[in-house]
N, C-alpha and C positions, 0 to 999 in steps of 0.2 A: 443516475439517481438510484439510491439503495432500494431494493425490493423489500416490501413488508409482507407480513403474513396476514392476509385479510380475514381468514377464518380462525386463526389462532389468537384470540383476544386474551391476553394475559389478565386484563382487568376482570374478566369473567371468572377467573379462577379464585378470586377473593384471597389472594396471597400477596406476601411481600416479595419484591424483586431483589435479587442479589446480583452483584457483578459476578461474571463467570470467572473460572480459575485462570491460571497463567500457563497451563499445559494443555493446549487444545487437542482433542482426539483426532484420530485419522479415519478416513473413509477408505475402505478397500473394496473396489468393484470386483465382482465375479468375472473371471476371464472367459473368453468365448468357448474354451474347452471345458467349462463347468468346474474349474478348480481355482484356487488362489495360489498364484506363483510365489515361491519363496527362494531366497538365497540363504541357506542355512536356516536360522530361526527368524530371519527378517523377511517381511512381506515386500516384494519388489514393487507392487503397484499401489502402495498406500500413499494417500495424499492428505496432508494435514489441513484441518479446518482453521478458520480465522475466528478469533475471539471478538465478539461484539458485546454490547452492554448487557444483553439479557440472554444470549445464546451463542453457540458456535455455528458458523455457516461455511458452506462450500457450494459454489454455483456451477452449473453446466457439467454435472457429473454424468458420464455415459454409463447407464445401467441397462444397456440393450441386451446384455446376457441374462437379465432377469433376477439379479441378486447382488447383495453386498453385505459387508459386516463392518462393525465399528470397533476400532481399537483405541482404548484409553491407556496411554502409557503412564507408568508410575514415574514419580519425580526422578528416580534414579536413571531412567531412560533405558534400563536393561530388561525390565519385565513390564507386562501390561495385562489388561483385562479386555476380553472380547465381549461385545454387547450384541444381542439379538432381540427379537420380540419375546415378551413373556409367554409362558406356556399357555395362558388363557386368551391371549390377544387374537383378534381376527386376522386371518391370513388369506391372500397376500396382504402386505402392508397397504393401508388406506392412503389415498392421495389427497393431499391438502389438510388432512385431519391429524392431530397428534396420535402417535402410536406408542404404547408403553413398552419399555425395554427391561430386559433381565440379562443375567450373565450367561454367556454361551460356554458350554463345556469345550467345544472345539469349533473350528471354522466350518465344519460340516453343518452346523446349526445356523447357517446364515439367514439373512432376512430376504424372503421372497418378495418380489415387487413386479408389477406390470412393466415389461421392457420399455425403456424410454430414457430421456435425458432430464435430469431433475436438479433443482436447487434444494439442498439438504440443510435442515436446521436441527441441531442437537440441543436439547433443553435439559439442564441439570435439575435434579429433584428439588433443590432449594428454590428454583424458579417455576416449578409446576404446582407446588402446594399439594402434592399427591403422594409423596414418598417414592415416586418412580421417575427415573430419567425418561425422556420421550424424544422421539424423532419425527419430524415432519418432512414430507416430500412435496415440493411444488413443481409443476411442469415448467421447465425453463422457458419454453416458448410463450407461456402465458401464466406467470406465477400468481395472478389474481383470479384465475379460473375457479369456478365452483365445481368440484367433482364430488357428487353425492355418493355416500356409502352404498354398496349393493343391497344391504339389508339393515334394518334396525332391530332392536330387541326390547321386549317387555321384560325387565329384570326384576325379580322379587328379592333375590339376595345373590351373593357372589358365586353360587353354584346352581341356581335355578333361573331359567329364562325361557321365553318363547320367541321364536323368530317372527319378524314382520317383514316379509320379502318386498323388494321393490317392484313396482309395476312398470308398464311401458312408458309412463310419464315421468320425466326426470324429477327427482326429489319427492316422489309419492310412494307410499308404502301401505299395503292393505292386505287383510286376511280376515276370515271368519274364525273365531275362536271363543272358547270359554275364558273370560277375562280372569286373571289372578285377582285375589282380594285386594292386594296393594302392589304397585309396580312403578318403576321409573322407565322412561323411554331413553335408550342409549344406543350408541353404535358399537360399544364394546360390552362384553358379558360381565359388567362390573357396576357396582353401586357406589355412591358416596364421593365420586370424583367428578367435579364440574366439567372437566375437559372432555368427558364422554357423554354428557347428559343433556337432553332437551327437556327442560322442566317447565312448569306452568309460569307464564309471565307474571301472573298474580297468584300467590299461594292460596288465595280464597277460591280459585277456580280449579282446585285439584280434585274436587268431587265431580265426576262425569255424569251427565244425563243424556239419555238416548236422543239423538236428533239435534243436539246443541253443540256446535264446535267451540273449543276453547283455544286460547292463544298459547303457543309454545315459544320459548326463547332458549337459544343455545347457552348453556351454563347457568340458567336462572333456577333458583330454588332447588338445587340438586338433592337436598335431603328431604324434600317434600314429595311423598309418593302420590300417585294418582289412585283414586278409588272410584268404584262405579256404584251409583245409586239406582237400582231398578225401580221402574214406575210400578204403581199398584197393579197387581195382577199379572205382571210381566214374568215370563218363565225364565228358567236358568239355561235356556238353550244358547248355543253359540251366537255371538254377536259379531257383526262386521265392525272392524276398527280400522280407521284410516288416519295416517299421519302424512301431512304435506309440509315439507320443509321449505318450499317456495312461498306458500301462503302462511307458513308458521302456524298451522292449526292441527288439532287432534279431534277426531270425531268418532263417536260410537253410534252405530246404526247409520241410517240415511238422514241427511239434513232435512229438518222440518221446513217445508216451504213457507215463505212469508206472504200472506195474502195482502199485498200492498193496496189493492183497491178497496179492501175492507177497513183500512186504517185511515182515520181522518187526518187531514193536514193540521199540523200543530198551530196553536194560537198562543198569544202571550200569556194567557192564564193557565198554561199547562204545567207550571212548576219549573219551567226552564226558559231562558231567554237565549236568542241567537243574535250575535252581532258579527256579521261577516261569516267567518268560519269558526268562531268561538262560541261554545256552549257554556252558559252559566246556570247551574242548578240552584234553585231556591227552596226545593223541597227538603224536609227533614228526614225523609225515608230513604229507601233503596232506589238508586237511580242508575240507569245504564244506557249505553248507545251501541246499537248494532248496525252493521252495514246491510244492504239489501240481500246479501247472501247468507245472513244470519250470524256472521262472525262478530263476536263482542269486541268493540273498539275501545270502550271505556266503561268503568263502573265505579261508583262511590256511594257512601252513606252520608247523607247530609249535603250541605252547600259545598260546591266545588266548581271549578272552571277547567275547560280543556279546549284546545284548538286542534281541529282535524282538517284534512284535505277537503276541498269542495266536493259536494256530492249529495246523495239522498240517504238519509239515515232514519232508523226506527228508534225513537227515543222514549224511554219509560221514566217518568218522574211523577212522584206523588200518587202512585197507583194508576196512572193514566198513560197509555201508549199512543204516541202520535208519529206521523210521518213528517219529516222536516227536510227542506232543501237548503243547502248552503252554497254560496257563490263566492 
């Protein structure tokens, strides 16, 4: 069965897909002696990729020497172009996530990678919607594994960013800092490319408030920056910011605890009806549903319906907040 790229969702790029060309590129692994072996001008260890509908692929590539380079041959077959990571890309190459490519001057500018065996995907710029060719590396032993980036970045523009380092918890990133006026959350030092960005699931949630987490989605609203709205009397001191890619949340400060015992259990006249696990709002105002950890699960203005998993939720409808159980 053909392996798919679970974290490289082309639909999230909001681009049109094109069939790849008829001249697949080559992968050239770094040899154990730290060089690329050649016979004259020809690379001895090059292996040609296979053309699929939306990318080129080559599985079970031994990169235990910690590097490789990509060779795109011209139609003549006598000359070619070497590809490596762009000058601004995170190094070594990230595993499972798309890495942006540029042209290498020589094979000494090869792609550094954590030693291992990988399934490699090469995506032409027409298929990435970004102006960049990209390469993805999937662990051959488990190509559907989630390998989180070592750091994320709060990026204000393509030359200014602040690192948000990973914590001991997989997929969690946290640091105290003075927040930029506007920023996107990305795993590359770049804005405007959905393949690198974790944006607000709903554009209306882009204004951050201390203590209230918002939902993130990979590739969502990549051109909508986050901003921070200080509370009255709040100082400009550094703030704790935490991104959790497992829970898909972004939080400034510490989460405001929910006093569940102080919230009355919902009744039918609360501006919302519950039928099984489906909430139907009848209020004309602002409505929202949060889980007991404070994460926003749904929000709307006016009448709407949504179905969620069974559980306990804090529901605000018609200016009234209630605790509701669904089964």
